[in-house]
C-alpha positions in Angstrom: -12.2 4.6 4.5 -14.2 2.0 1.9 -13.2 2.3 -1.1 -15.4 3.8 -4.0 -14.4 1.2 -6.5 -12.1 -1.7 -6.4 -9.9 -3.2 -9.0 -7.6 -5.9 -9.5 -4.6 -5.5 -10.6 -2.3 -8.2 -12.2 1.0 -8.4 -12.0 2.5 -7.1 -15.3 5.2 -9.7 -17.1 7.2 -8.6 -19.9 6.2 -11.0 -23.0 9.6 -13.2 -22.6 8.1 -14.4 -18.8 4.3 -14.5 -19.7 4.8 -18.9 -19.1 4.9 -18.0 -15.6 1.1 -17.2 -15.7 0.2 -20.9 -16.1 2.8 -22.5 -14.6 1.5 -20.6 -11.3 -2.0 -20.7 -11.7 -1.9 -25.2 -11.6 -1.5 -26.4 -8.9 0.7 -28.8 -11.0 3.7 -26.5 -9.6 2.8 -28.0 -6.0 4.6 -31.3 -6.6 6.6 -30.4 -9.9 10.1 -30.4 -8.7 11.6 -28.3 -11.5 8.7 -25.9 -11.6 9.3 -25.1 -7.6 12.7 -25.0 -7.9 11.8 -22.4 -11.1 9.9 -20.1 -8.7 12.5 -19.9 -5.9 14.4 -18.8 -7.8 13.0 -15.6 -8.8 13.6 -14.5 -4.9 14.0 -17.0 -2.3 13.4 -15.2 0.6 10.2 -13.7 -1.1 9.1 -17.3 -2.2 9.6 -18.5 1.8 7.1 -15.9 2.9 4.8 -16.5 0.4 4.0 -19.7 1.7 5.6 -20.8 -1.8 2.8 -18.6 -3.4 3.5 -18.3 -6.9 0.6 -16.1 -7.9 1.9 -13.7 -4.6 5.1 -13.9 -5.9 4.3 -12.9 -9.4 2.1 -10.0 -8.0 4.8 -9.1 -5.0 8.3 -9.2 -6.6 9.9 -5.9 -8.2 9.2 -4.8 -11.6 13.1 -4.1 -12.3 13.9 -8.0 -11.0 11.1 -9.2 -13.7 12.6 -7.0 -16.4 16.3 -8.6 -15.4 14.8 -12.6 -15.6 13.3 -11.8 -19.4 16.7 -11.4 -20.1 18.1 -13.9 -18.2 18.7 -17.0 -20.7 19.7 -19.8 -17.8 16.1 -18.4 -16.4 14.0 -18.3 -19.3 16.1 -22.1 -20.6 14.5 -23.4 -16.7 10.9 -21.6 -17.5 11.0 -23.4 -21.0 11.7 -26.6 -19.3 9.3 -26.1 -16.1 6.9 -25.0 -19.0 6.8 -28.1 -21.6 6.7 -30.8 -18.6 3.6 -29.0 -17.5 2.0 -29.0 -21.2 3.7 -32.6 -21.5 1.7 -33.9 -19.0 -1.1 -32.4 -19.8 -0.8 -33.8 -23.1 0.2 -37.8 -21.7 -1.6 -40.5 -21.9 -3.4 -41.5 -19.0 -4.1 -45.0 -17.2 -7.8 -43.8 -17.5 -8.0 -43.9 -21.2 -6.0 -47.2 -21.4 -8.5 -49.3 -18.1 -11.5 -47.0 -19.5 -11.4 -47.5 -24.0 -14.4 -50.5 -23.5 -17.6 -49.5 -21.2 -17.0 -45.6 -20.3 -20.5 -44.8 -20.3 -21.3 -41.3 -22.5 -20.5 -37.9 -20.4 -18.8 -40.0 -17.6 -17.5 -37.7 -15.3 -16.6 -37.9 -10.9 -17.5 -35.7 -8.7 -16.1 -35.7 -5.1 -17.3 -33.2 -2.1 -15.6 -32.8 0.3 -15.0 -30.0 3.5 -11.7 -29.5 3.0 -9.2 -29.9 0.6 -4.6 -30.3 1.3 -3.1 -29.5 -2.0 -0.4 -26.4 -0.9 0.6 -24.1 2.2 -0.6 -21.6 0.2 -4.0 -22.4 0.1 -4.8 -23.3 3.8 -8.0 -24.4 3.3 -8.0 -27.6 5.1 -6.6 -28.5 8.7 -5.3 -32.4 8.9 -5.5 -35.7 7.5 -8.8 -35.7 6.1 -7.7 -32.3 3.9 -4.5 -33.7 2.8 -6.1 -37.2 1.6 -8.4 -35.0 -0.8 -5.8 -33.0 -1.9 -4.1 -36.1 -2.9 -7.2 -37.7 -4.1 -6.8 -35.4 -6.8 -3.5 -35.2 -8.3 -3.9 -38.7 -8.4 -6.8 -39.1 -9.8 -5.1 -36.1 -12.5 -2.1 -38.0 -13.0 -4.4 -41.3 -14.0 -6.4 -38.9 -15.9 -10.2 -39.5 -14.6 -12.6 -37.2 -15.7 -12.5 -35.9 -12.1 -13.9 -32.4 -10.4 -13.9 -31.9 -6.5 -16.0 -29.4 -4.9 -15.5 -28.1 -1.5 -16.1 -24.5 0.4 -13.7 -21.6 0.4 -13.0 -20.4 3.5 -11.8 -16.6 4.0 -10.2 -17.6 6.8 -9.1 -21.3 6.4 -8.1 -23.1 9.5 -6.8 -21.4 12.4 -3.0 -20.3 12.5 -1.2 -21.6 15.5 1.1 -20.0 17.5 2.6 -20.4 22.0 1.7 -18.4 24.9 5.2 -17.7 27.2 3.5 -20.5 28.9 3.5 -23.0 26.2 -0.6 -22.6 25.6 -1.6 -22.7 22.2 -3.5 -19.7 20.8 -5.2 -18.7 17.3 -5.1 -16.3 15.3 -7.2 -16.0 11.9 -5.9 -14.7 8.7 -7.9 -13.0 5.7 -7.2 -14.9 3.2 -6.5 -12.8 0.2 -8.1 -14.7 -2.9 -7.1 -12.8 -5.6 -3.5 -13.7 -5.0 -3.6 -17.1 -4.6 -3.7 -20.0 -7.6 -7.4 -18.9 -7.4 -9.7 -18.0 -10.8 -13.3 -17.1 -10.6 -15.9 -18.1 -12.5 -17.8 -15.7 -15.0 -20.9 -15.7 -17.0 -20.4 -15.5 -20.4 -21.4 -11.4 -20.1 -18.3 -11.4 -17.9 -20.2 -10.9 -14.7 -19.6 -12.7 -11.6 -21.7 -16.8 -11.7 -22.4 -17.3 -8.8 -25.7 -19.8 -7.3 -28.5 -19.4 -4.8 -28.9 -21.6 -2.1 -32.7 -21.6 -0.3 -32.3 -21.5 3.4 -35.1 -20.6 5.8 -36.7 -17.2 4.9 -33.9 -15.9 2.7 -31.6 -17.0 -0.1 -28.1 -17.2 0.2 -25.8 -16.7 -2.8 -22.0 -18.4 -3.5 -19.7 -17.6 -6.0 -16.9 -20.3 -7.6 -13.3 -20.5 -7.7 -11.5 -22.9 -9.9 -8.5 -24.9 -9.2 -6.3 -26.3 -11.9 -4.5 -29.4 -10.3 -2.9 -30.7 -13.2 -5.5 -31.9 -15.3 -8.1 -31.4 -13.3 -10.2 -28.7 -11.4 -11.7 -28.0 -8.3 -14.4 -25.6 -7.6 -15.0 -23.9 -4.3 -17.7 -22.2 -3.2 -17.5 -18.5 -1.4 -20.1 -16.7 0.0 -18.5 -13.8 1.2 -20.0 -11.3 -0.9 -21.6 -8.1 -0.6 -25.4 -9.3 -1.5 -25.2 -11.8 1.5 -25.7 -10.4 5.1 -23.1 -10.2 7.4 -23.9 -13.5 8.8 -24.2 -15.6 5.1 -21.2 -14.0 4.2 -19.5 -16.3 7.5 -20.9 -19.2 6.3 -17.3 -20.0 4.8 -15.7 -17.8 7.0 -13.9 -20.5 8.6 -13.1 -23.9 8.6 -15.1 -26.2 11.3 -15.7 -22.9 13.0 -19.0 -21.9 15.3 -22.1 -23.7 16.2 -24.2 -26.6 15.1 -26.1 -23.8 13.0 -23.2 -22.7 11.3 -21.8 -26.0 10.7 -25.5 -27.3 9.1 -25.7 -23.7 7.1 -22.1 -24.8 5.6 -23.1 -28.6 5.3 -25.9 -27.2 3.0 -23.8 -24.7 1.1 -21.6 -27.5 0.5 -23.9 -30.7 -0.8 -27.2 -28.3 -2.2 -25.1 -25.5 -2.9 -22.6 -27.8 -4.7 -25.1 -29.5 -6.8 -26.2 -26.4 -7.6 -22.7 -25.1 -8.6 -22.1 -28.2 -11.0 -25.5 -27.1 -13.0 -24.4 -23.5 -13.2 -20.9 -24.7 -14.6 -22.8 -27.1 -17.4 -21.4 -30.4 -15.5 -23.1 -32.9 -15.5 -21.3 -35.7 -13.2 -22.3 -39.5 -13.4 -21.2 -40.7 -9.9 -21.7 -38.0 -6.4 -18.2 -39.6 -4.1 -19.0 -37.6 0.2 -15.8 -38.4 1.1 -17.0 -37.7 4.6 -20.8 -36.8 5.3 -20.8 -33.0 5.6 -21.8 -33.2 2.1 -24.7 -36.2 2.4 -27.3 -33.4 1.7 -26.3 -33.8 -1.5 -28.2 -36.6 -2.1 -31.5 -34.8 -1.4 -31.0 -32.0 -3.6 -30.6 -34.3 -6.0 -33.9 -36.6 -5.3 -35.7 -33.2 -5.0 -34.5 -32.2 -8.5 -35.7 -35.7 -9.9 -38.7 -35.3 -8.9 -39.0 -32.0 -10.3 -37.6 -32.1 -13.5 -38.2 -36.0 -14.0 -41.9 -36.4 -12.6 -40.8 -39.5 -10.8 -42.1 -40.4 -7.7 -39.8 -40.1 -4.1 -39.2 -43.7 -4.1 -37.9 -44.1 -8.3 -36.0 -40.5 -7.6 -33.9 -42.1 -4.4 -33.3 -45.3 -6.3 -31.8 -43.6 -9.1 -29.6 -41.1 -6.6 -28.4 -43.3 -4.9 -27.3 -45.5 -7.8 -24.6 -43.0 -8.5 -23.3 -42.0 -4.9 -20.9 -43.3 -2.9 -19.7 -42.8 1.0 -16.4 -42.8 2.2 -16.1 -42.3 6.3 -13.3 -41.6 8.0 -14.3 -41.6 11.5 -13.4 -44.7 13.8 -16.0 -43.6 16.6 -19.5 -42.1 17.0 -18.9 -39.0 18.8 -16.5 -37.9 15.5 -20.0 -37.7 13.6 -21.9 -35.0 12.8 -25.2 -35.5 14.2 -27.8 -32.9 14.4 -31.0 -32.2 16.8 -34.6 -32.8 15.1 -35.7 -29.4 15.9 -33.0 -28.1 13.6 -33.5 -30.3 10.4 -37.1 -29.4 11.1 -35.9 -26.1 10.7 -33.0 -25.7 7.6 -34.3 -28.9 5.6 -38.3 -29.7 6.7 -39.0 -27.7 3.3 -37.2 -31.2 1.5 -39.6 -33.6 3.4 -42.8 -32.4 2.6 -41.3 -31.4 -1.1 -41.0 -35.4 -0.9 -44.0 -36.8 0.5 -43.1 -38.2 3.5 -44.3 -37.6 6.8 -41.4 -35.9 9.2 -40.4 -39.5 10.5 -40.5 -41.2 7.7 -37.3 -38.4 6.5 -35.3 -38.3 10.0 -35.4 -41.9 9.1 -32.7 -41.3 6.7 -30.4 -40.1 9.5 -31.3 -42.5 12.1 -29.5 -45.7 12.7 -33.3 -46.7 14.5 -36.0 -45.2 12.4 -38.1 -46.1 15.6 -36.0 -43.8 17.8 -38.2 -40.0 17.4 -35.6 -38.6 19.4 -33.0 -39.5 17.9 -30.5 -37.5 15.9 -30.0 -36.3 12.6 -26.9 -38.6 11.3 -25.1 -37.2 8.0 -22.9 -40.5 8.2 -26.0 -42.4 7.9 -27.9 -40.2 5.9 -24.3 -40.6 3.8 -25.2 -44.5 3.8 -28.7 -44.9 3.2 -28.1 -42.6 0.2 -24.6 -44.9 -1.6 -24.8 -47.5 -3.4 -21.0 -48.2 -2.2 -19.4 -47.5 1.3 -16.0 -48.3 2.3 -13.6 -47.3 5.2 -10.2 -46.3 5.1 -8.3 -48.7 6.4 -9.0 -52.6 6.9 -8.8 -52.5 10.7 -10.9 -49.2 9.8 -13.3 -50.8 7.9 -13.9 -53.3 11.0 -14.5 -50.9 13.6 -17.2 -49.2 10.8 -19.0 -52.9 10.1 -19.3 -53.3 13.7 -20.9 -49.0 14.2 -22.9 -49.2 11.4 -23.9 -52.9 11.4 -27.3 -52.1 13.0 -28.4 -50.4 9.8 -28.5 -54.2 8.3 -29.9 -56.1 11.2 -29.6 -59.9 11.0 -26.6 -59.7 9.0 -23.5 -61.0 10.4 -21.1 -57.8 10.9 -18.3 -59.2 9.0 -20.9 -59.4 5.6 -22.3 -55.5 6.5 -21.5 -53.9 3.6 -18.5 -51.9 4.0 -15.5 -52.5 2.9 -11.9 -51.5 3.0 -9.8 -49.4 0.1 -7.1 -47.9 2.5 -6.0 -44.6 2.3 -2.6 -43.5 0.1 -0.4 -40.6 -0.4 0.4 -39.0 -3.5 4.2 -39.9 -3.7 5.2 -36.8 -5.9 4.1 -34.5 -3.2 5.4 -35.9 -0.3 8.9 -37.5 -1.3 12.2 -35.4 -0.6 13.0 -33.6 -3.4 16.6 -35.5 -2.8 14.5 -38.6 -2.4 12.5 -38.1 -5.9 16.5 -37.4 -7.5 17.6 -40.4 -6.4 14.5 -43.1 -7.1 14.6 -41.2 -10.8 18.3 -42.2 -11.2 18.1 -46.0 -10.1 14.3 -46.8 -11.1 13.4 -44.8 -14.3 11.6 -41.3 -14.0 7.7 -43.1 -13.7 8.5 -45.4 -10.3 5.4 -43.4 -8.9 2.9 -45.3 -12.0 4.4 -48.5 -10.8 2.2 -51.2 -9.3 3.1 -52.8 -6.2 3.7 -55.7 -8.2 5.7 -54.7 -10.5 10.0 -55.9 -10.3 10.6 -52.4 -10.8 10.7 -51.5 -6.8 13.1 -54.4 -6.3 15.6 -51.9 -8.2 15.7 -49.9 -4.1 18.1 -52.4 -3.0 20.6 -51.4 -5.5 20.8 -48.0 -4.7 24.0 -47.6 -2.7 24.4 -47.7 1.1 26.4 -44.8 1.2 24.6 -42.5 -1.2 20.9 -43.6 0.3 22.7 -42.5 3.8 24.6 -39.5 2.7 21.2 -38.1 1.1 19.1 -38.7 4.5 22.0 -37.0 6.8 21.3 -34.3 4.4 17.4 -33.9 4.5 18.5 -34.3 8.9 20.6 -31.4 8.8 17.8 -29.4 6.3 14.8 -30.3 9.4 18.0 -29.4 12.2 18.2 -25.9 10.4 14.8 -25.5 9.8 13.2 -26.3 13.5 16.3 -23.8 14.6 14.7 -21.0 12.9 10.9 -21.7 13.5 12.2 -21.8 17.4 14.1 -18.8 17.1 11.5 -17.0 15.4 8.7 -18.4 17.6 11.2 -17.3 20.9 11.9 -13.4 19.2 7.9 -13.2 18.6 7.5 -14.3 22.6 10.5 -11.1 23.4 12.8 -13.9 24.4 16.7 -12.4 26.0 19.3 -12.2 23.5 21.0 -15.1 25.3 17.9 -17.4 24.8 17.5 -16.3 21.3 21.3 -17.7 20.7 20.6 -20.7 22.8 17.5 -21.3 19.8 19.7 -21.4 17.4 22.0 -24.3 19.2 19.1 -26.9 19.5 19.2 -30.8 17.9 21.9 -31.9 16.5 22.2 -33.1 12.8 23.9 -36.4 13.8 21.6 -37.9 16.2 18.9 -39.9 15.8 16.0 -38.0 15.3 12.2 -38.8 16.4 9.3 -36.9 14.7 5.5 -37.2 16.1 3.5 -34.7 14.4 -0.3 -34.5 13.7 -3.8 -33.4 15.2 -3.7 -32.4 18.9 -6.5 -34.8 20.0 -5.9 -36.9 23.6 -6.5 -40.2 21.8 -3.3 -40.0 19.8 -1.7 -39.0 23.3 1.7 -37.4 22.2 3.1 -37.6 25.8 2.8 -41.0 26.5 6.3 -41.0 26.0 6.8 -38.3 29.0 5.3 -41.4 31.4 8.8 -42.0 32.6 10.5 -39.0 32.3 13.7 -40.1 34.0 14.0 -42.9 31.8 13.2 -40.6 28.9 15.6 -37.9 30.3 18.5 -41.1 29.6 17.8 -41.1 26.5 18.2 -37.2 25.5 21.2 -36.6 27.6 23.2 -40.2 26.3 26.5 -38.8 25.4 27.7 -41.2 23.0 24.5 -42.4 21.6 21.8 -39.5 21.8 18.2 -39.6 21.2 16.0 -36.6 20.3 12.2 -35.5 19.5 10.4 -32.5 17.1 7.0 -32.0 18.4 4.4 -30.0 16.3 0.4 -30.3 16.0 -2.5 -28.4 16.5 -5.4 -28.9 19.0 -8.7 -27.7 17.9 -9.4 -24.3 19.4 -12.4 -25.7 21.4 -9.9 -28.8 22.9 -8.8 -27.5 25.9 -7.6 -31.1 26.8 -5.6 -31.3 23.8 -3.9 -28.0 24.4 -3.1 -28.9 27.9 -1.3 -31.6 26.1 1.1 -29.4 24.1 1.3 -27.0 27.0 3.3 -30.6 29.0 5.3 -30.9 25.3 6.6 -27.4 26.0 7.2 -27.3 29.8 9.2 -30.6 29.6 11.3 -29.4 26.7 12.5 -26.3 29.0 13.9 -28.6 31.8 17.4 -28.5 32.0 19.6 -31.1 30.6 16.8 -32.5 27.7 16.2 -28.6 26.6 18.4 -29.5 23.3 17.3 -32.5 22.9 13.2 -32.1 22.1 11.4 -29.3 20.3 7.8 -28.2 19.4 7.3 -26.5 15.9 4.6 -24.1 15.6 2.4 -23.6 13.2 2.1 -27.2 12.0 1.0 -27.8 8.3 2.0 -28.9 4.9 5.8 -27.5 4.4 6.2 -28.3 8.1 5.1 -31.6 7.3 7.0 -32.2 4.1 10.1 -31.3 6.1 9.5 -33.9 9.1 8.5 -36.5 7.2 11.5 -36.8 5.3 14.5 -35.7 7.7 13.6 -37.7 10.5 14.7 -40.8 11.3 11.8 -42.6 12.9 8.1 -41.4 12.9 6.2 -42.1 16.4 2.6 -43.0 16.7 0.6 -43.5 20.0 -3.1 -43.4 19.4 -5.7 -45.8 21.1 -6.4 -48.7 18.8 -8.6 -48.9 17.3 -9.1 -45.4 16.8 -6.9 -43.9 14.0 -8.9 -45.0 11.0 -6.2 -44.7 8.5 -2.8 -42.2 9.3 -0.9 -41.3 6.4 2.0 -38.8 7.9 3.1 -42.1 8.8 2.8 -43.9 5.1 4.7 -40.3 4.1 7.3 -41.0 6.5 7.7 -44.4 5.2 8.3 -43.1 1.7 11.5 -41.2 2.2 13.2 -44.0 4.2 11.6 -43.1 7.3 11.1 -46.6 10.0 7.4 -46.1 12.1 7.4 -46.8 15.8 3.6 -47.1 15.8 0.6 -48.9 17.4 -0.8 -51.5 15.3 -3.8 -49.4 14.1 -4.8 -47.7 11.0 -2.8 -48.1 8.0 0.2 -49.4 10.4 -1.9 -52.8 10.9 -1.6 -53.8 6.6 2.1 -52.9 6.8 5.1 -55.1 6.7 6.3 -53.8 10.5 8.5 -55.7 11.5 11.0 -55.0 8.7 9.6 -51.5 8.4 9.9 -50.6 11.7 8.4 -51.4 15.3 5.1 -52.5 16.7 4.1 -51.3 19.7 2.5 -53.9 21.3 0.9 -56.2 18.8 -3.2 -54.6 18.9 -3.8 -56.0 22.6 -6.7 -53.8 23.7 -8.0 -53.3 27.7 -9.9 -51.5 29.5 -8.2 -50.2 31.8 -6.9 -46.6 30.4 -4.1 -46.4 32.7 -2.5 -50.1 32.8 -2.8 -49.4 28.5 -0.5 -46.6 28.9 1.8 -48.3 31.3 2.4 -51.2 29.2 2.7 -49.6 26.0 4.8 -46.1 27.2 7.2 -49.4 28.8 7.3 -51.0 25.0 8.3 -47.8 23.7 11.1 -47.1 26.2 12.1 -51.3 25.8 12.0 -50.3 22.0 14.6 -47.0 22.2 17.0 -48.5 24.5 17.5 -52.5 23.3 16.3 -52.6 19.4 15.8 -48.5 17.7 19.0 -46.6 19.2 21.7 -49.6 18.9 20.5 -50.4 15.4 21.2 -46.6 14.1 24.7 -45.6 16.1 25.9 -49.8 15.0 28.6 -48.7 12.5 30.9 -49.8 10.1 34.0 -49.2 9.3 32.5 -46.7 6.3 30.6 -45.4 9.0 26.9 -46.5 7.8 24.6 -48.1 10.0 24.1 -51.1 7.3 21.2 -52.6 8.8 19.5 -49.8 9.6 20.0 -48.2 5.8 18.1 -51.9 4.9 15.6 -51.8 6.7 14.8 -47.9 4.7 15.4 -49.6 1.8 12.8 -52.3 2.3 10.6 -49.0 4.0 10.4 -47.1 0.4 10.2 -50.4 -1.6 7.5 -52.2 0.4 5.3 -48.5 1.4 6.0 -46.7 -1.3 3.7 -48.3 -4.1 1.5 -50.5 -1.9 0.2 -46.7 0.4 0.0 -44.5 -2.7 -2.6 -42.4 -3.9 -2.0 -44.0 -7.2 -2.9 -47.5 -5.9 -6.6 -45.6 -4.1 -7.5 -44.4 -6.8 -7.5 -46.7 -9.5 -8.7 -49.0 -6.3 -11.4 -45.9 -6.1 -12.6 -46.3 -9.9 -12.4 -50.1 -10.8 -14.2 -51.1 -7.1 -17.0 -47.8 -7.5 -16.0 -45.1 -9.7 -16.3 -47.7 -12.9 -19.2 -50.2 -11.7 -21.6 -47.3 -10.3 -21.3 -44.8 -13.0 -22.6 -48.0 -15.5 -25.2 -48.9 -12.3 -26.8 -45.1 -12.6 -26.1 -44.8 -16.7 -28.5 -47.8 -16.4 -30.9 -46.3 -14.2 -31.2 -43.1 -15.8 -31.5 -44.4 -19.3 -35.3 -44.0 -21.2 -36.6 -41.1 -18.5 -35.1 -43.9 -15.5 -37.2 -46.9 -17.1 -35.1 -49.2 -15.4 -35.0 -47.4 -12.1 -39.2 -47.0 -12.1 -39.3 -51.1 -13.0 -37.1 -51.7 -10.0 -39.1 -49.7 -7.5 -42.0 -51.3 -9.3 -40.3 -55.0 -8.0 -39.5 -53.3 -4.9 -42.6 -52.8 -3.7 -43.9 -55.9 -5.0 -41.2 -58.0 -2.9 -41.9 -56.2 0.0 -45.5 -56.7 0.0 -44.6 -60.9 -0.4 -41.7 -60.7 1.6 -42.6 -61.8 4.9 -44.7 -64.4 3.8 -42.0 -66.3 2.7 -42.4 -69.8 4.0 -39.5 -72.4 4.8 -41.3 -75.1 4.9 -38.1 -77.6 6.1 -34.5 -77.9 5.6 -32.9 -81.5 4.5 -29.3 -81.6 5.6 -27.4 -85.4 3.8 -23.8 -85.9 3.7 -22.6 -87.5 0.5 -21.2 -91.2 0.6 -21.9 -93.6 2.5 -23.9 -91.8 5.2 -27.3 -91.2 3.8 -29.3 -90.6 7.3 -30.6 -87.4 7.0 -28.9 -84.6 9.8 -30.3 -81.9 12.2 -30.0 -78.7 10.9 -29.2 -77.6 14.4 -28.0 -78.9 18.0 -30.6 -79.7 20.4 -30.1 -77.4 23.3 -32.1 -77.6 27.0 -33.3 -74.3 28.7 -29.4 -74.0 30.1 -28.6 -74.5 27.6 -26.5 -77.2 27.2 -26.1 -80.4 23.9 -28.9 -83.3 24.6 -28.2 -84.1 20.9 -24.7 -84.3 20.2 -23.2 -83.3 16.5 -22.6 -86.0 14.0 -19.3 -86.9 13.2 -18.5 -86.3 9.7 -14.9 -86.0 7.9 -13.1 -83.3 6.6 -14.1 -82.6 3.2 -16.8 -84.8 3.0 -19.5 -83.2 1.4 -22.6 -82.2 2.9 -25.7 -81.8 0.1 -28.7 -79.6 1.5 -32.4 -79.2 0.4 -34.4 -76.4 0.6 -38.3 -76.5 0.5 -39.7 -72.9 0.2 -43.2 -71.7 -0.1 -42.9 -68.4 -2.4 -46.0 -67.2 -2.4 -47.0 -64.4 -5.2 -43.1 -64.2 -5.3 -41.0 -65.9 -8.3 -37.7 -68.1 -8.0 -36.1 -65.8 -9.3 -36.9 -63.1 -6.8 -34.9 -65.3 -4.1 -31.3 -66.3 -3.2 -30.9 -68.6 -1.2 -27.9 -69.1 0.6 -25.8 -71.7 2.6 -24.2 -70.2 5.6 -21.1 -72.5 7.1 -18.4 -71.8 9.2 -16.8 -72.8 12.6 -19.0 -72.1 16.0 -18.1 -70.1 18.9 -18.6 -70.8 22.5 -22.3 -69.0 21.8 -23.5 -71.4 19.4 -23.0 -68.7 16.7 -21.3 -69.3 13.1 -18.1 -67.0 13.8 -16.3 -65.8 9.8 -19.0 -68.1 7.9 -18.8 -67.5 4.0 -21.7 -68.1 1.9 -22.4 -69.3 -0.6 -25.6 -69.5 -3.5 -27.9 -72.6 -3.7 -29.3 -73.8 -7.3 -33.1 -73.7 -8.0 -33.8 -77.1 -8.7 -37.8 -77.0 -9.9 -41.2 -77.2 -8.0 -42.9 -79.7 -6.0 -46.6 -78.6 -6.0 -46.4 -75.2 -4.8 -42.6 -75.2 -2.8 -39.6 -73.9 -5.1 -36.9 -76.5 -4.6 -32.9 -74.7 -3.8 -30.1 -77.6 -4.0 -26.2 -76.7 -2.6 -23.6 -79.0 -1.3 -20.6 -77.6 1.2 -18.0 -79.1 2.8 -15.3 -78.5 5.7 -11.9 -77.9 5.3 -11.5 -77.2 8.8 -11.9 -79.4 12.1 -13.8 -79.0 14.6 -17.0 -77.5 15.5 -18.9 -76.6 12.3 -22.4 -74.9 11.8 -24.6 -74.8 8.9 -27.2 -72.1 8.2 -29.7 -70.9 5.4 -30.9 -67.6 4.8 -32.8 -65.7 1.9 -32.0 -62.1 0.1 -34.1 -60.5 -2.6 -32.5 -60.9 -5.8 -33.0 -59.0 -9.1 -30.8 -58.1 -12.1 -30.8 -54.2 -11.6 -30.0 -54.6 -7.5 -26.1 -53.5 -7.6 -26.1 -54.7 -3.8 -27.9 -57.6 -2.9 -27.6 -56.1 0.2 -28.7 -52.5 -0.6 -32.8 -53.7 0.8 -31.8 -55.0 4.0 -34.2 -57.8 3.9 -32.4 -61.2 5.1 -34.5 -64.3 6.3 -32.5 -67.0 8.0 -34.0 -70.3 8.5 -34.9 -71.3 11.7 
């Protein structure tokens, strides 16, 4: 029966409990221990079954219980403490206020776009690491006081919930989210009606309402198309995260990027920077160009320059297969109106999303579009930025890969969210309550070593026991749902040993993560699992994408092995991995296992969470782990080798895992002194916390973004848009003049002479015959001896200030290429007739065969990145 009328019924709170409403609707509760304990105290079982959702808790708790709590002085005092902590947090001076007093632009605001946000398990609009990272980013932005807003989509079903059938095969269910019983607030117009935005799709408009999530000091705005005014298909645009086909995906990404811009405008928010977290939101750049052209009267080139001046892009994808690609015909259908309004040809427009603009059959890449419309691009670890430079290097032709302008901002975690409660209290006692604000260089972190071994180990023992208890209860529930016998249900409550070495593996079950690498030698593994004196046990968790059958097969293989006689109490697969399960595993395990195919893991943050809690990592040297002190805080699997033969690589690396377990990890864990303490293990736990917790935090990460990108890019945009975009128009005019004359530059000659006794001119490079053999030997110079280089250029219609001339020097490899070279600018030394003269000196600090090259780049004071125009000339 369809409802005649619908009403939203808010829980009735007695006046003394009114503060609970504010606490429930600010996700500060997700990382504040006092507030979480307060809500759990109200009704522990309901708190657990509500997925730790305070809004649902308040809506379902008995009124009699609320009335009882209203007269409970102890509870009221607890509530007052939690409320005071929130208010103190919201009003406290911030890092942003301290570090941005000078230079902040008027109305500074940073908009962070992401397809998913993992903020709390009661807000299931995330699938994995990308969303968790985005959620932690918002939390740290709040901690630091950045003027940042988040923009995303509110999914009616979110990501799927996982369960296994009796054979261990993953099944999916899609429970509908009840937005009115979640920590969300619907945005309204001044007259009380819902605030809605309109996005034009082919042949019809689609409308979306806007929900607000309070994340500490900042707001996240989520778009929801599930409203009656839309067709059923359009309502489903925000139905599932990463569901549907290519058409639904492009619908979602139009809503995120183009709809996100409309939402910010409807809310009266005018960002000075737009951060695209992955390429899903890259269409926002097109909409901003359109608006600048329509409202400011700018031509396409100037509007493109202005939009680009305020956009940054973070790529998380280490393989081309992970990038969203759309066939050209779909771009024609859904976005054809844009290239017509831009005054571009079809192929010019398609070129915005193609690496090779001359390949007219190539698909349209959202990552390439994001790169082309951003003034700052970064990967999420040092290794990943290297991989990204290789992946996208063709966009900067003739540029050495190490100079491709994709920098590294290594990911982190929001420590207050992911540190176990007992561990937080431990650090509060010995480091003080503001430890998470201390940078990695702060001597405060040395105090981790002062934590008594006994106290740290007993705390960790409790965490492991809590994890084992949870695993037993979850396993019992899993088996009960599958109709297991009473005997089997009884056995579920006996699995695992709260005192045994516990190894955790929890992540997305994609094949490249190799969850079953450990099972390669089952006899050797079984021997470790069944050792009566030094037992080892494993807890697995994670989801495969609904369409990824090979990933599901990995889960089934683990489940089948866990049922084998002798090992069934030592290996467990926990269904329905989410933030809550993760929070228990990264606190309660002893070792965190990670086995991706290098370099397929861009960063990986679960290992960071484990390390922050004192767990030791056992991992392939991929992502963040390649940057960590992996000898003092865990164990590397291999040394970063790459193998052509995948089977051989699996064999080598699985053997390395068994060797490490048998000869190092297990002995260290069970080597106890007279007090029953594994002193060497505890020392490594302290190293893990002291070295990794401050370095791999989103506190540090967001500061990096602010200092390297947010602040300078926001200032750059302020210059570009000032005086009706006068600076941008002048820059575009300069670019037009530069492009007209760039290829007419002639390098007349280059003179290379050593400074000192030898004065003879040196050839710029060795002379080779047709076979590549050296026919003119390289001159021999002393290490450190300066070399003076003079370049004579015919600039034509260009000025000396339009060009930056650089010397590029470094070691020469076997292909006669300069590998890992460094560039230094030459100085303009005047004119000799029509020739512009540039001079510079270079010296070599390394012996062996060294090379020298000369190159030209554009130069303009308003060119944010000297490589932005992707123009480079090398002397031949």
